[in-house]
Steps between C-alpha positions, in 0.01 A plus 500: 500500500249721328589865454205724585390674181535876504164534332323344797452777747303581808313829484686772687181656636306224672127566499332518837182303565364649820784455747654223290747514217427341163822386333514485122722292272526552126523210254665640188371322191479796262137528385396223737654661809295519819521575871474271800352679801541343845348647813295401801147634463512599132194285422287756686595770249538280192232689306705820505818313403325338204382839376857630530600216267234603249239235585179700521264254328342223710710182514402137461614358833618139501518354848377211714239482774758475779683818399173679435374410847820609674599808302223574252328761713823701530558483126144590405480783752815654352383461140136596564406813312805461280381177338128469565446242229783260579435132432628216718593154371539246781719196435591196709760521775804280438757387245268235354271781377773652283362322197316540173153486658584794729654693212176463304306620804708819498445547125126456557514764773679738264237453232221542756659830604513599131874543527692629202859600423472802730406279798738381769523222756579538868653176633418492872633194678788255515718345236224298334283810457789707367622234257165414346360854503821618335469231234140600435620860461780389265261317268169689517465724195871416435601671823355743753668654808487348845603613847618262770392540863655187656361393838733209584867517590593264218327723246645821646859371488479300179211431267350852484828634358652407166210449261499121488136403462331174411304192598577143597408195293507129592838468328666761722502836672480827304547325166245733341591862559647829385714793608268792576630761742260662747435872475574534872536291815366607841608284796352566843681281758210574735287254303736220603373501858197301387704222337485146640837386631563270202439783252734731689766228515463437125596862438794487740645210301497723191682771696762240596529412132571864412767520768657171399551605137599861555523635855665336797399810700132420434560147630659651810203733548250213483712293740514786750142622466306182417297531821391853407416392147289209621314742729439729201698793635423773243854638472654154468250404231553824309877443508489147357243595236712793384827307497347205314342734245833680449664172411227382265452841337872527432506161329184567301628841385802328345334183369127549461426182305721251679756458225776437753549700822136490610527124532673547835158592642409135441719383788311210657245497219634210293408247767237720668278529193534126440386427856195721449405329173566151640254568782235668279563840666321383815766407756730804497463874502721635223757635747510167685579315178773754425641446851530128427645588160766719663590218739532267202720754319719539808549125525560453130746790499683329784516182288675706230737663746343847518440708810654449842328252729461774761298712256287203395409437863438871554239525223349164587468595867336832413245330273410252773473778761219668309240224529471124460480417131237258364664157468641345184371156593324304230624714211632288214832597349357398163213750534744771603730417212223510238397845624860619518591414140176662376570821689549813289854537640604182317623593153578267209480209741760653732424572865607834643545559870603799710770418755694707751874558499474701822221665690385786281688363198296282265566335166293339228606147409374382162708183497316303768568126478148355485591156635695647793219743586232230483708275725545788744126577500423139586723531807362846582138385496579182692682696770229773509751764402744432786831658401693330776 
């Protein structure tokens, strides 16, 4: 079980946004430290918050047309007068656009805006926007600042925090990337009310992942309040965003570059990333693939004698309560296997996998028997993930 780091702390004086409270978490990474702000309605006053963080020059906003249509007016109204000359780079909406062509489009937008080393990027959107905008920031002029304003649940609880940025290539997911921490993260759970049900569900699966590896109490909260979460109750959403960010920020503060401990955040990702690559990033939302990956990890852990059957069924039942997952039918185990062994988590030909000892207690196994895992995956895909 992880011990919560003393250096991760919630601000004692919560800032008030109108009648709402904005909670703040601190990610302690010495010179790369930053704050995560979570509060319903903070997008409406984001311009003032950015100035408080020292961002007075106009940003280069990276977003997509969907986010711009739904939330762009609120963002621009708040920034207006504070960043009159901001530039907007629109990219495609979806995982398949997290590629080299989109990265070059962002670079072109930066040059068009005459950006230099004093410029900064505002990533305004979901995980794809945050990952690729962050990678552009990491590599443009050898590194400029960026701020994350995530607008999906998956991004708010996972990808916007931690500084992992990159792009996908045909050989696998996130194989080209860097560690580049944001200067700040602003999460407004109010933006989640506009999410399609699949996008909301994809984020809930990531919350379940956080609970599975570190917090049985978070699992219990989701079990008890899933109906409220699915209806986008603002307090329920703020709670799960904060708790998930606490977990991830704690891990990142102690292992920024995934040398060891941070690997536990990859629970469900070994198989999940392979499923995404094997289906050309078109069948699954990222969170859906991770949900299948968690189910595979539960079943494989059971094969090795880990975790009580009752707990396996508990997590499996919760995943299936969220929403019906896209099917595994027609996916070749060979395609999955090729993607799996190419994944960045495989080192020196060895496959690593995160498994659970108990709910909230995870471990990293670097001694995975490849033949046993491949045989299990064949059964898993054939049975559509049925754990029995």
